[in-house]
N, C-alpha and C positions, 0 to 999 in steps of 0.2 A: 503493499500500499504505500502511495505517495504521502510525504509529510505536509503538514498544514502550515503556512506561515502565520506567524503573529503580527498583527499590525503594530507598525513602529510607533504611531502616535498613542496607542493605547499602551504600550509597555513603558512609556515614557511617563504617562500621566496617572496611571491606575495600579494598585497593588491589591493582593487578596490577603485576608485574614486566614488563619489556621482553619476556621469552620466554612470558608469559601465566600464570605462576603466580600464586596468591593469596597476598597478605601480609595478616597479621592480627595483632593484639594477643596477647599471652600470656594464656592462661585461668588462673583461680584466684588472681588477685591483688587482688581487689575488697575483700576483708574477710577478717578471721581469720588475720592474719599471725602471731599469736603461736603458734598451733599449727603452722605451717609451719616446716620445717627451714630454716637459713641457706643451705645448699646449693640448696634449691628457689627460694627468693628470689632468689638470685644467677643461677640458670639461667633464670628466668622474667623477666628483664629485657628491655625493648624488644619487638620483634616477631619473629614466625616465619613460616615458610612452611607454608601448610595442605597437610594430605595430600591425595593425589589422589583419594581416596574422596569426600571432601567437597567438592572444587573444583567438581564439575559443577553442584551446587546454587547456588553463587554465581555461576557463568557464567550460568545461566539467568536469575537475578534482575537481572544487570547485563549486558544484551544488547549494548551498545556499549562497555564497559569492558574486556573481555578479548579483543578481537580486533585 
């Protein structure tokens, strides 16, 4: 069987936990911080666990990372 390639953009942006959940960086922190509230900036630090409805796309793009 031929091997499947991992999408390069996904391997740079996402990681998997030991239980198979997807870890990603927080959205909305690239620019425009003046218009964001201080509470939003505090809550959006670090990484977050991706929602289940979006996880299946990342698993398809990373066939060997999520298993």
